[in-house]
Each structure stands twice: as structure tokens, then as C-alpha cells.
C-alpha positions, 0 to 999 in steps of 0.5 A: 445834563449834556450828553457828550460823546467822543467818536473815533474813525480809523477805518482806512487812511484818515485818523479822525476824532469828533465830539458831539453834544446832545446831537450837535457836532462841536468839533471834527478833526481829521488827519490825512495820510500822504504816505500812500501816494507813491504806492498808488493805493492804501498800504494797510500796514502803513495806515495802521502805523500812521493811525498810531502816530495820529490818534492821541494828538487828534483826540486831544485836539478834538476835545480841546477844540470843543472845550470838553474834558475827558471827565465830561464824556458820557460815552466813547464811540468808534468805527467797528467796521467795515474797514482795514483790520489793522486800522480798525484795531487802533481805533477800537483799542483806544476807544475801549481803553478810554471807555474802561478808564473813564467807566463810561459806555462803549458804542460801536458804529457801522461805517456805512450807516454813519455815512448816511447819518452824516446828513443829520449833522447840519440842515437841511435834513432828509425826511423819513423814509428816504433813499440814500445812494452810498458810494465809496471806494469799497461800497455802492448801495441804494439804501432805503432809510426808514429811521435813524437806525432802521435801514434796508439795502435795495441794491448794491454792486456785485463786483467793483464799487464805483470808487474802486472803478474810478481809481482802477480806471485812473490807474489804467489811464496813467493818473496818480493816486487818488485817481477818482478826484483826478478824473473829476478834475480832468473831466471838467475840461472834457466832452462827455460825449466824445467816447461811448462806453458800454452800459452794464445790465444787472437785475433789480437795483444792483450794480456792476462796474468791472465791465466798464473797467475792462472796456476802457482798458481795451479801448485805450490799448486799441487806440494807443496802438494806432496813436502812441499819444492818444491818451495824452491828446484826449485825456480830458475827453476820456475822463469826461466820457468815463465819468459820465458813464459811471455817474449815469449808471448810478443815477439810472438805478437810483431813478428806478428805485425811486419810481418803484418805492414812490420815495422822492426824498433822495440823498447821496453819501460816501467819498464819491459823493464829493464828485462834482459831476455826481452832485451836478447830475443829482441836482438836475435829476432832482429838478426833473423828477421833483425830488428833494435832494440832499448833498452833504458838505465836502467835509462829511463826504470822506471818512470823518468822525463827525458822522461816527459821532452823530450815529453814536448819538442816536445809538446812545439814546437807545442804550446800544452799548458794547462790552469790552469783548467787542472786536473790529469787524473788517467785513461788517455787514450792512443789514438790519441785524448789525444796525439794530 
């Protein structure tokens, strides 16, 4: 009998639904929200309203595109956290209602765990154990992955996440939202050695990105006082230099973690894993250090229900279900306790 699971992702500003059948994602539908662009960042209340508008048509499209009816479903999964409370509530309320109406199990998924397990949607798939650098607007972590549902954080950021640093620096430079992809785009034509920005030293495998943000701010202020057109005249080089410092900071700790653990299976995940320079430098580092590297397809880098569905598949196999009293957890911890 086929195990069909409907999954819903609504942690931030993408409403997504996917169907997984026996561990294979059949359909992955994503509705994006452009309403936030003029505000320079995600507005939680507007995100929640947009989720309410999108969720029914997105779910219907996911089911019809997979040629699966509601009566064929064996479980419903949703992103339980971390994320924006209002946005998570839309997805969890819909999933709980559908689970109750169909009398099928409910599965809660940790969003960051799902980013890692997106690597099991398609080949090639990493071998256990592997290291995964999870990088997004809210998280920067080096995770040791022992099995599908057995993971351990080796290091993480102690202030800004790298995606947050990209967006804040882009705003300082004067680039529109979303800033990270804009820096990546401008950097393609720049010289990453044009300007030097300081490294931040943190113990172990931990990160800190607030310092580079401040350094860029003072750098631009000082040079703009001397030349009012400094940013416009050097935009590509500024973006390339900033991006180089952020990406190399990520990879330096990843190399350190690989050396410490002896693990040469290395993956990246999360929204920032769509960054072209990170993808390029990871591949080059992998060749240099004899790593087996795994880089997700672009559609599985950003928030999507395909990764929620894949995680739900593994949780279904272990009968890890929730009751109707389950609630969203905006600051859901990424730990053994919450995963298992």
C-alpha cells in the first residue's frame, strides 16, 4: 500500500505544499509573496494574511498535480518551527483540521532538519555520517548528521546568521530587498580582492557575523565622505569583497570541522546555499581536500514543502506523530530532543 503524505510549509513568506509517495516527492508547489519588497524585509502580519490566501489553492494544486486525492493520504505534515508565529499558525491549523477530518496521523517537522533532509529528495545522496552547513536568514550551523533523524550541532552563529548579514549589508549598501541575491548578482562582475574586511575569531566551530556588518558600515561611511559616489563607482567590487569574506568565513570553520571529525562527506543546505559563490567555493574546496560534496538544486535551497514531505516520510516510518494539542514553536530548538 502506498504511503502518501501531504506536507505544508508556512514558516516565513513562502506558502508551499508537496506530496511524497513512498519516499518520492511527486509534486512541490510554492507560492511566493512579493508584498514585502517595498518594506525591505518580511512583514509578519502581511505574511500571515498571504498564507491564508494561498494555502487552499496551493494544497489543491499539489494534490491534483500528483494525481492524489485526499482519501489517498496516510498522513498530513506541517512545519512546526522555527519561524514566524502567525505564519506557522496558518499551516499548523490547516494541517490539524485536515488530519482530524480525514482521521489520519499528524506529523510536525523541524524546518532546519528538513533543509538537511532535502538532500534525500534526489540523487546524489550523501552517505552517513556527513557534515551539513545549514545557512539561511535565521540560522548558520554546522551539523553532524548520523542518520535521518539523528543530528548534532557542532557549531552555530552567536549573533547574526549569514543570510541576515547578507541582507543587512545589502541594505547598508543601498541594494533592494532581498539583499543576499542582489549582492551575489553584483559580485559576479567584481574583484573580490579589491577591499579587505576583517575576520571574526570565535571558539570551536561557532560563527559571528555582526562584526563584518559594522566594518562595512564604517568603511562605506569613511569612503563616502571622501567621495560621494564611492558606492556607485565601486558597487561590484564592494559586493564581491563582502561576499568573499562571508563565504570564506563559512568554509574555514567547515574545513576545521571536517578535519576534527575526519568526515569527508560534506553538504550545504538552506536559502544561502543558492549563493553562486558558496556553491563554487564549496566545489573547489571539495576537490582540494578530497571531499564528496553535495549541493542541492535551487528549488530545494529556499523554503519548500518538498523538504518537509521528505522529513515526514522518515518520521512516518518511525510512527512519530503528534496529537491535536500540538502547537507551533517559533523558536523551535534544533537538538536531539526535538528531532527524535
